[in-house]
N, C-alpha and C positions, 0 to 999 in steps of 0.2 A: 346113445345120443346121436351117433352118426346115422343110424338107421332112421331115427325120427326126422332128422334133417332131410334125408333122401325122400322119405315119404311126403314131407311138406313140399319139397321142390317138385316132385312128380305130380302131386295133387294140384299145385299151382299151374303147372304146365298143361295138364289136361283141362283144367277150368278155362285157361286162356284160349286153348285150341277150340273148345266147344263154343265159347263166346264169339270168337272170330268167325268160325264156320257158320254159326247162326246168323251173323250179320250179313254174310254173303248170300244166304238163302233168300233173303228179302231183296226186292229190286225196286228201282225207282220207276215211276210211271213212264217217263220219257225213254227209258232203256228198252222197253218192250212194246209200248203202244204209241200210235200216232194220233194226236188229238185232231188233226186236220182230216183224217179218214174216218168219218162217222159211218156207222152201219146201223140199220134198223132191222131187227130180227123178229119175226112173228112165228111162234111155234108152241111146242109142248115141252114142258120140263120133263127130263128123263132121270135126273139124279141131282141131289143136293149134298154138298160137302160144307158143313158148318164148322170150319176149323180156322185157326190162326195161321198165318197173318191175314189171310183173305178168305172170304166165303167163295165158293164156286157153285154156279148153277149150270147144269148141262142141259142142253135143249136141242131137239130136232127142229130145224128151221131152214128156211131158204134165205140166201144172202141177197144182196142188191141186184145180182145177175140172175136170180131165180134158181141158183144151184142149191139143191138140198144137201144137208149134212148135219152132223152132230157138232154143236158149238159148246165151248167152255166159256162161260161168262163170269168174269171176276167181279166180285162185289167187295164191299168194305169189310173191315174186321168185324167179327161177331160182336165185340163190345160196342162198336159204333152203331151197328144195326139194332142191338138191344135197346140202346138209348133212344132210337127212333121208333120203337114199338114193335120191331120185328121179333119173331121167335123162330127157333129152328124149323118149325113146321108151317111157317107163313106161306112158303111156296113148297109144294109137294110134287112128286112125280105124277104126271097126268094133267097138271094145271096148265091152262092156256095163258100165254103172256106175250107181250111185245116189249122188247128191250132195245133201247137206244144206247149205243156205246161207241167207244173208240176202238178201231180195229188194230190187231197186232201188226207191227211193222213188217214181220216176215210173211204176212199173207195167210197164216194159219187160221183155222176156225176158232179163233180166240179173240175175245173182246173184253174191254174194261167198261163195265156198265156205268151209264150216266143216270138212267131212270128205267123203271119197270112200269108198264101199264098193264094192270090186271084185267082179267076177263070182264069185270064189271065196269071198266073204264077208269078206275082210280089210278092215278099216277103216283108212284112212291119213290122216295129217295133211295139211291143205290149205295150211298156211303163210301164210294170208291175213292181211290187216290188220285184220279185224274184231275186236270185243271177245272173241270165243271162237274165233278162227282158230288160236290156239295152245293150245287146250284139250287137256288130257291124256286126256280121255275123248271117245269119239264121242258124238254126240247120242243121247239115249235112244231116238229113233225108229229108229236104225240098229243099236244094240247093238255089242258088240265094243270093242276098245281102239284108240287111235290117238293121235298127237301127240308132238311133241318127242322122238322116238326111243324112246318107252316102249311103243309098240304095234307093229303089223306094219309092215314096210317095203314099199315099192312093189315090184312084180315086177322082177326083174333080167333084162333082155333082152340 
């Protein structure tokens, strides 16, 4: 009986620890990104990570100062993107894309995507957590429509 009680207490403690540590792994938009510092990146996708809690698209691009580098672009959760018509292979390594997003507060090559403009000119919703990540219009710098199913859908591969 005592052993069963110890096992239950230990199991409850481990479950509580894992739940709390998982909550700290996710961040709020404003903790990491600055919505007042928008960046437009034009370049080539080098890697795609289709994982929770956010998708990440890595790309070789130049920033607003013309400095080339590899950028990590945070998108929405996979389930949000799925509902918008995205699939894990909607963007692949080698694809040309323009991303409008909010730059990381620390100046790193990291952005929270607002919209993606594909090589064919279609603007698609990024599904991200920022204040304009679910905007119904693409940024004025990109033109076109996008967002919450009202604009173009990602390519179907």
